[in-house]
C-alpha positions as CSV (number, residue, x, y, z in Angstrom):
1,M,36.4,2.5,30.8
2,K,33.2,4.1,32.3
3,V,31.9,6.1,29.8
4,Y,32.4,3.3,26.7
5,R,29.9,2.0,28.6
6,Y,27.0,5.1,28.7
7,L,28.5,6.4,24.9
8,I,27.4,3.1,23.5
9,P,23.7,3.6,23.9
10,F,23.3,7.0,23.5
11,I,24.9,6.7,20.0
12,A,22.8,4.3,18.9
13,L,19.6,6.3,20.6
14,L,20.7,9.4,18.7
15,I,20.6,6.9,15.7
16,L,17.3,6.0,15.7
17,A,16.2,9.1,16.8
18,V,17.2,10.8,13.8
19,P,15.2,10.2,11.3
20,A,12.3,10.5,13.3
21,L,12.8,14.5,14.3
22,G,13.5,15.2,10.4
23,D,9.4,14.0,9.5
24,V,6.9,16.4,9.9
25,T,3.0,15.7,9.8
26,T,0.1,17.9,9.1
27,M,-3.0,16.5,10.3
28,L,-6.6,18.3,9.1
29,T,-8.9,18.0,11.6
30,L,-11.6,19.1,9.4
31,D,-13.7,20.4,12.1
32,G,-13.3,24.3,11.3
33,V,-14.8,24.3,7.9
34,P,-17.1,28.3,8.1
35,A,-20.5,27.3,8.4
36,D,-21.5,29.7,5.1
37,V,-19.0,28.0,3.1
38,V,-20.0,27.8,0.2
39,C,-19.0,25.5,-3.0
40,G,-15.3,26.7,-4.5
41,Q,-14.5,28.7,-1.9
42,V,-12.0,28.0,0.0
43,W,-10.8,28.3,2.9
44,Q,-7.1,27.1,5.3
45,E,-6.7,24.9,8.2
46,N,-3.1,24.7,9.6
47,Q,-2.2,26.8,6.9
48,V,-2.8,24.5,4.0
49,D,-5.9,25.1,1.5
50,L,-8.7,23.6,1.3
51,S,-11.9,23.9,-1.2
52,F,-15.1,21.5,-2.1
53,V,-15.6,21.4,-6.1
54,P,-17.8,20.1,-8.6
55,T,-16.3,15.7,-8.7
56,T,-14.9,14.7,-12.7
57,G,-15.6,11.4,-14.8
58,E,-13.5,10.2,-12.3
59,D,-15.6,9.7,-9.3
60,C,-19.4,8.3,-8.9
61,A,-21.4,10.9,-11.0
62,E,-19.8,13.7,-12.3
63,G,-20.3,17.9,-12.0
64,N,-21.9,17.3,-8.6
65,C,-21.0,19.2,-5.3
66,Y,-23.4,18.7,-2.2
67,F,-21.5,18.8,1.5
68,G,-22.4,19.3,4.2
69,T,-20.5,19.9,8.3
70,D,-20.0,17.5,11.0
71,V,-18.5,18.0,14.2
72,D,-16.1,15.4,14.0
73,G,-15.4,15.6,9.8
74,V,-17.4,16.4,6.4
75,W,-20.0,15.2,4.6
76,L,-19.4,14.2,0.4
77,Y,-22.5,13.6,-1.5
78,P,-21.8,13.3,-3.9
79,C,-18.8,16.1,-3.4
80,R,-14.7,17.0,-4.1
81,L,-13.4,18.2,-1.0
82,L,-10.0,19.2,-2.6
83,V,-6.2,19.8,-0.6
84,D,-3.7,21.8,-1.7
85,F,-0.8,22.0,-0.1
86,G,1.2,23.8,-3.2
87,Q,4.6,21.6,-3.9
88,S,6.2,19.9,-0.9
89,Y,9.6,17.6,-0.8
90,N,9.9,14.3,-0.3
91,V,6.1,13.8,0.5
92,I,6.1,9.6,2.3
93,S,3.1,9.2,3.0
94,V,-1.2,10.4,2.8
95,E,-3.8,8.7,5.2
96,I,-7.2,9.5,5.4
97,D,-9.8,8.0,7.7
98,W,-13.2,8.0,6.4
99,A,-16.2,6.6,6.2
100,D,-18.6,5.2,3.2
101,Y,-22.5,4.1,3.0
102,C,-22.9,4.2,-0.5
103,G,-20.6,0.9,-1.4
104,V,-17.7,-0.6,-1.8
105,G,-15.2,1.8,-3.8
106,C,-17.9,5.0,-4.4
107,T,-15.8,6.6,-1.4
108,N,-11.6,8.0,-3.6
109,A,-8.4,9.9,-2.8
110,F,-6.2,10.9,-5.8
111,L,-2.7,12.6,-4.9
112,Y,-1.4,15.4,-7.7
113,N,1.2,16.0,-8.9
114,G,1.3,19.0,-11.0
115,G,-1.9,17.3,-12.5
116,A,-0.8,14.1,-12.8
117,T,-1.8,11.3,-10.4
118,V,0.5,10.2,-8.5
119,A,-1.6,7.7,-6.9
120,S,-4.9,7.0,-5.6
121,A,-7.2,4.5,-3.3
122,S,-10.3,3.1,-3.0
123,N,-13.2,2.1,0.3
124,T,-12.9,-1.7,0.8
125,L,-15.7,-1.2,3.9
126,V,-19.1,-0.7,3.5
127,S,-20.7,1.8,7.0
128,T,-17.6,1.0,9.2
129,P,-14.4,4.1,9.3
130,E,-11.3,2.6,7.3
131,T,-7.4,4.2,7.5
132,V,-6.4,4.2,3.3
133,N,-2.2,4.8,3.2
134,M,-1.2,6.5,-0.3
135,V,2.5,6.7,-1.0
136,P,3.1,8.8,-3.9
137,V,5.6,7.7,-6.8
138,G,7.9,10.3,-6.7
139,G,7.6,11.1,-3.4
140,I,6.0,15.0,-5.0
141,C,2.3,15.7,-4.6
142,D,1.0,18.9,-4.5
143,S,-3.0,17.8,-3.9
144,I,-5.3,15.9,-2.4
145,A,-8.8,15.3,-3.5
146,V,-10.9,13.2,-1.7
147,S,-14.8,12.1,-3.4
148,S,-17.5,10.6,-2.6
149,C,-21.8,9.7,-3.7
150,E,-22.5,9.0,0.4
151,G,-19.1,9.2,2.7
152,K,-17.5,10.5,5.6
153,I,-14.2,11.8,6.0
154,L,-13.2,12.2,8.8
155,E,-9.0,13.3,9.5
156,I,-6.2,13.8,6.4
157,R,-2.6,13.5,7.1
158,I,0.7,14.6,4.8
159,V,3.3,13.2,6.1
160,A,6.8,15.0,4.6
161,D,10.8,14.8,5.0
162,T,11.7,17.5,6.9
163,V,11.8,20.1,4.4
164,P,15.3,22.6,3.4
165,D,16.6,25.5,5.3
166,G,14.5,24.2,8.7
167,K,11.4,25.0,7.0
168,T,8.5,23.2,9.6
169,T,5.2,23.9,8.5
170,W,2.7,23.9,5.1
171,G,2.3,27.2,5.0
172,Q,6.8,27.8,5.4
173,V,6.3,25.1,2.1
174,K,4.2,26.7,0.0
175,S,5.9,29.9,0.4
176,L,9.2,28.8,-1.7
177,F,6.5,27.0,-4.6
178,R,4.5,31.1,-5.2
């Protein structure tokens, strides 16, 4: 009888812990950008491809690629930071920490799946760091673009369900689709 007294709380803990064990979070701190990086050049952080690319018609100014690096993030003025993590399983959310210095709606983020926008967000604060949380429609996305005319991107977190075959990193996920 004493065994049941301990068994029920143990089972309850297992039930609560199992969903948390399945999530994989990839953090991009953006503090390892090569000092000599140029527009269009790809570098990696945590096995995720990143690059600065020219802004598009979705952004505050089209055709520009002016950026800067800092110890705690990257500056876009104006520029677009492209984060390509390849097709993944069940992206739960993407969180971006940023600070905008050009006005409400000037710093933007777009989640893409095969070139189609599956979620977007814009800054609501100016001169104050904020976190945006985006959930892709359908739970699948393969890249993120963050743009600004004058904004600093501090960190990006990609949260996904556990992927098949025990894959636990974005590099392993990308290898499934390339």
